[in-house]
N, C-alpha and C positions, 0 to 999 in steps of 0.2 A: 701110394703115388708117388710116384718121382718129381721133384722138382727142382732145375737148374735157379739158384741163384748165383747173381752175380753183385758185389760188392759186398758181400755177406760178411769180411772184415769190420766193416766201418759201422757207425752209429746205429742206424738205420736196419742196414742190412742185417748186423747181427742180430739185431730184435727179431727180426723176422726170421733168422734159420731157429734160434733157441724156441720161438714159437712155434715153427712148423716140426721142429723133431719133440720139442715136451708136450706140446697139447694136442699135439694133430696124431703125432706117430710116423709122419712120412718120412721118407729115404730121401736127404738133400746134397745137390753138388754145390758147395760152394766155391767161386772164382774168382780172388780175389788178385788183385797185382801187389799186394798190400804197401801203401805209397803210405805216405808220414801220417794220414788220418786212420790205416788198417792196421789192426792189432789183432793174431790169435788169443790176445788174452783178453778180449771179449769174447770168445768163444771158449773160455775157460770149463762151463758146464758141461757143455755138451761135446768135449776134446776128446773124450774116449766110450762116446758114445756110437755104436757100430751103423747109426742111422745116419752120419754127420761124417762126407768125402773132401777132403779139401784140395783145394789146386791153384799152385800159384802159378797166377796170367795173364797177361795184358787183352783185353777185350777188343786188342785192334789184330791181334795177331790170328789171320784166318784160318791156318792149320789146324794149330792148339784148339778151338774154338769149335769148329766143325770136329775135330777128333772126341772133343767131349760129348758134342750131342750124339753123334755114332755109335762112341762107346758108354756112355750113361741112359739112353733111351728117355729123355724127358717127357712126362705129363705134361708140363708146365713150363715154362722162364716166367721168373720173377725179377727184372734185368732194372737194379738199385745203382750199378756200379758208375760213379761220377764224380768229377771234382767242384766241390759244392760251395765253395767261400769265397761271398761277393767280392772282399777286402783282395784276397788271394787272385781273382779275375783281374780287377784293377791292375795290378802289377806283371801281371804274367798270361795274358787272355792267351798262349798260346798254346797251353795245357788243357785246357776250359774247350776248345775247339776239337784239338785231338781227339780226349777221353769221350765228350760229354757227342759229337756231332759223329767223327768217325770210328767209334766205337760203340755206336749206338748203330751204324748203320753195317758194319762190322754183325753185330746180334743178329739183327733183322734177317738179314742174306744166308746167315750159318740156318736160321731157325727158318728161315723158308725153303733153304733147301733138303733142311731135315724132314719138317712137314710134310713135303711133298712127296716125300719117299716112302711117307707111311699108308699102311691101309688104308681105307675109307674110314672104318670105325674110330683106329686110335687118331688118325686125322681129325674128323669131328669131334674128338673129345680134346684134344690139342688148345691151350692156351697162351701167350705170350703179353704178361702184364709188363708195360713200361712205366717206371714211376719217375714221376716229376716233378713239378711245384709248382706253388700259386704266384709264384713269382714273374712267373711267364705273362702275365694278367697286368702288371705295371703295378701304377699306384692309383687309389682309392678316395673318394672324397668321403667326409662323411656321410654316414646313415645307407649307403652305398654294399653293397657284399657281392664277391665273385660267383658267378653259376659255372656251370659248364658250356653256354653261351658267348660268353663276357668276350670280345675280341682280345687279342695277344698285343703286347705293348710292353717290351722286355725295356728295362732300362738299362743293363749291366752286360758286361761283356759274360758273368756268369748264365743270367737269365735268358739273353739270346742267345745263348749256346743248347740251353734246354727246349726253349722254343725252337728252334730247327731240329731236336731230336724228336722232340714231340709229331714235327710237321712228317717226319722221315715215318716215325711211329704209324702216321693214319694215314699216310699216304701206300704204305705197304700192305695195310687192310682195304683199302678202296683199290686200289692197281694189282695186287697179286692175292686177295683173298684172304690172307695170313689173320686167322685169327687174334687181334690185335688190341687189348684193352688199354687204357691209358688214364694213370690218377695222379690230380693236380693235390698237393697236403698245404698243410700251414705251417710255421715255424716248429717244426720237434724238440723237444727236452728230456730229459730223462737219465736216466744213469748209463755209462758209456760212452759219453759224447765228447768227443777233442775238445780243449779245454782252448778253441780260436772263438769260438761262438759265444755268444753274451750271457747266456746264463753259467754254464761251467765257469767260464772266463771270472766273471766275480764271485762266481761262489771262491774259488781258486787266491784270488786276488786279494779277497777282503779274508779269509782266514789268514795269510801274509801279512797283513796291514798295508798293503799295496796301494794307491791310488783305483779308484773305481772309474775308467775313463768312460765320460759317455758322450756320444756325436749332438753336435748341435745342441741345441736345448731341451732335448731330451723326450718329446713331445712326438716321436714317433710311436704307429702303434702295430702293435701285433697281433694274430690270433693265434694261440699256444695252443700246442699238441703236445698229450703227452706219450711218448714211443714204444708204450708196448698195447697202447688206443689203434695207433697207427697200424700196427703189424696186422692185428686183429683184420685191421678194414683191410688193408693187401692181400690177407687170406681170403679174406669172405668175396671181394671183390673178383680175384685171381677164379672162383673157384664156381660162382653163381653171379657174375656178371653177364650183360650182353655183348659179345664180340662186335669190336667197331664205334664203342661208347665210351663215353670219360667218366669219371667222378671223381667229384671233389671230395676232398678230405680234412674236415676242420673241425677245431673241439670248440670251437663258441665261446674262445674266451680272449676278448678283446683286453689286451692292455698296454696301457704307454711303457716306454722304456725303464723311464725315471721311476716308474711306479713297481714295473717288478725287479729292478735294482733297490728298492728300496727296502721292497715286501724279503729280498734274499738277504738283505743287511738285518731286517727285522728278527727274521726265524735263526738265524748266527747268535747275532745277541743273545735272545731266548736260550740255545744251543752251546754254544761256547762262550764263558766270560773275554771280554779285552779291552783294554785299558781306556777307551772311547766310544762309544754308538761307533758303527761301523760306515752309519749314513754320512758321519763328518770325511769318510775317504773318496766321495763322490768329487770328481773336478768333471770339467763341462769340454769339450774341444773340438776342433773346426771340423764342421761335416762332412760325412763320406760323400765326394762324388756321385751323384746322380742317385740321390738317398730318396727309394720312395716312402711317402710319407707313411701310407697306411696302405696291411693289408684286412682280409677279412675274408672269410668263406663260408659259402652257403652248404653245406651239406646235407639240403633235402633232399636234395635225390638217392643218395648212400643210402639215409634214415629209411626215406619210405619206401624205395623197391628193394633193399636188401635186406633191411632191420637194423642196422649198425646203429649204434649208441654209444660215446665216449664212456668209459667206465670213469674216469679221472675228473674232478674238476681243478683249476686253476692253482685251488690253494691245495688240495690233498696231493696232485703230482708233485709242485712245486717242493711242499716239504720232506717228501718221498727221497726226490733227486738230488734234496743236501743233505739228506741223513745219506745217505748212500755214497754221498763223496764223502761224509767224513767217516763211514766207515770201511773203505776202497781205496784206503792209500794205496796200497801194492801196485794197482791197475795205475792211477792219474801219476801217480812219482815219477814210474820210468818216462810216461807219454809227456810230462810235463818236462823232461828233460832236453824234448826236442824242440821248443817251444815257450820259450819264457813269457810270454803274453803281450811281447812287444805289438806297438801298432803296424797294422798290416795294410797295404791299399792305396797309400800315401802317390800323388803323383808323380812327385819325384824319381820313384822307384823306378820309372820307363825311361829314363833320360842314361 
């Protein structure tokens, strides 16, 4: 099996690449631009593996991507390359439109041209998995869950750009017959997570005794998914999902942001001594513009149709994640130099 993965030096992408090579024995062409959130350090365990091929490239570059298809001749594409941080999208929306929308358009067109050139058997086996987010659905009231039928209602430039790319992927399936699948996942966490997101940022700031800033009153709810569980799900969807279908991936782990931060503090207090309880570092700050209140995924379709189950509970996954950060300063120390944890996405940055 030959799989072309975009964004494979990022957080979720690198987990997918490691899974495909180490657990499945697939040959992988990993295409990544290596922006601030992409690092080859996340691929250290496979960097010398003959099954791993790396190409530094921009997914918007038509010639480079078309040549990559022609030379590598993939059986599958797993498209994860994206700008993904909501706060950054508020301050610099153009990057999100160019990468998430125009980049996805280019990937679909290159895939379509390649797919149409294949012999009938190879064409029937080919799959293109477009990996997206539950944020395209907007915000939920208590008791509701996102399903594959939930109408799109994006709130941020990030989620709007991902919604647009989802619509492109589905349109290429309906118009051209390209065998596209779409996945929408809940919030991921785990090793190799760039420390601008809530969990890794809280871990590192708490270790350093810095303020732990929480938007609003901390009551916003997210459904958490351990990244290795997500990687297994994506492989399963690409292998056995039905072309043209959407699959939601969620860990059934809803938590309020304040509870996530408190739990990180408590685990760190148990593992690393400090001069005071780390909960005392918590500070509440003005809420993010357009901040969705609650996300929660109904993963029933994935569980019943394809037999997937999350292996990690939030408690087990969070402790694994914290212990990983404690043991792998070699990875995050250099990454941390490029981002000091300062708040992003303030409206004044647009002026």
